[in-house]
C-alpha positions in Angstrom: -26.0 42.6 -21.3 -27.4 40.3 -23.7 -31.1 39.0 -24.4 -30.2 35.4 -23.1 -28.0 36.0 -20.0 -27.2 39.2 -17.7 -24.2 39.4 -16.4 -22.6 41.5 -13.4 -19.5 41.4 -11.8 -18.2 42.4 -8.4 -15.3 41.8 -6.7 -13.7 39.7 -9.4 -16.5 37.4 -9.4 -19.0 37.0 -12.0 -22.9 36.3 -11.7 -24.4 35.2 -15.1 -28.2 34.9 -14.5 -29.8 32.9 -17.0 -33.2 34.9 -18.5 -35.4 32.2 -19.7 -37.4 29.2 -18.2 -36.4 27.0 -21.1 -32.7 26.6 -21.8 -31.9 25.3 -25.8 -28.4 25.0 -27.1 -28.4 29.2 -28.1 -28.1 29.4 -24.5 -25.0 27.2 -24.1 -23.4 28.5 -26.9 -23.7 32.3 -25.3 -22.7 30.7 -21.8 -19.9 29.0 -23.3 -18.7 32.5 -24.8 -19.3 34.5 -21.8 -17.2 32.4 -19.4 -14.6 31.9 -22.0 -14.1 35.7 -22.3 -13.9 36.0 -18.2 -11.3 33.0 -18.2 -8.4 35.0 -18.9 -9.4 38.1 -16.9 -8.8 38.8 -13.1 -12.0 36.5 -12.7 -11.8 34.4 -9.1 -15.2 32.9 -9.6 -18.5 32.7 -11.8 -21.3 32.3 -10.6 -24.6 31.1 -12.7 -28.0 31.5 -11.5 -30.7 29.4 -12.3 -33.5 31.3 -10.5 -36.1 31.8 -13.1 -34.9 28.1 -15.3 -37.0 25.1 -15.2 -36.0 22.9 -17.9 -32.6 22.0 -18.7 -31.7 19.7 -21.5 -29.3 17.0 -20.9 -26.8 18.5 -23.5 -26.5 22.0 -20.9 -25.3 19.9 -18.6 -22.4 18.7 -20.6 -21.8 22.6 -21.3 -21.6 23.2 -17.5 -19.0 20.3 -17.1 -16.9 21.8 -20.3 -16.9 25.1 -18.7 -16.1 24.0 -15.1 -13.2 22.1 -16.2 -12.0 25.2 -18.9 -12.3 27.8 -15.7 -11.0 25.1 -12.8 -7.6 24.9 -15.2 -7.7 28.6 -14.8 -8.0 28.3 -11.3 -11.5 30.0 -11.6 -14.4 28.4 -9.5 -17.6 27.8 -10.9 -20.6 27.8 -8.5 -24.4 26.9 -9.8 -27.0 29.0 -7.7 -31.0 28.6 -7.5 -31.8 25.9 -9.2 -35.2 24.3 -8.9 -36.1 21.0 -7.5 -36.5 18.7 -10.7 -32.9 20.5 -12.2 -31.2 19.4 -8.5 -32.8 16.0 -9.0 -31.1 15.5 -12.4 -28.0 16.5 -11.0 -28.6 14.2 -8.2 -29.9 11.1 -10.2 -26.5 11.7 -12.4 -24.4 12.2 -9.4 -22.9 15.6 -11.0 -24.2 17.1 -7.4 -21.4 16.1 -6.0 -19.1 17.8 -9.1 -20.5 21.3 -9.3 -20.7 23.7 -6.1 -24.5 24.0 -5.7 -26.2 26.9 -3.8 -29.6 28.4 -2.5 -28.5 31.7 -3.4 -26.4 33.7 -5.4 -25.5 35.8 -2.0 -24.2 32.1 -0.4 -22.7 31.4 -4.1 -20.7 35.1 -3.8 -19.7 34.6 -0.2 -18.4 31.5 -0.7 -16.2 32.3 -3.3 -14.6 34.8 -1.5 -16.4 37.9 -2.4 -16.8 40.9 0.3 
C-alpha cells in the first residue's frame, strides 16, 4: 500500500484504488510503476477503481492508454471501475469509452475479468 493508490490482489487480478479526489502527474507516475511491476507476473487482469475521483487531467487519459497497450501486449486485461459521470462524459466525447472496459463496480469488473 502507498499514499496514492491502494493495491489488492486476488485470483491473479489486481485491484488498484485511487485514493485522491483529484489526480495529477504523481498519480500517473505511480500507476505506471505499479502496473509495470505487475505485467511480468502471473496477472490476468488489472482493475483501476476511480470511486473517489472527480477530476482527471487529460494527460492522465494518455497514461491510461499507454498502460492499456502495455498490459494488452502481455495478454493482461484492463478494466476501469466506478467512474463518476463527468469522467465518463470525457471518455465518451473522446470516444475512449469504446476503447476501455468500463464497469459500474469493482466486483462487476472482477467477475468480467474471470475472478472467482
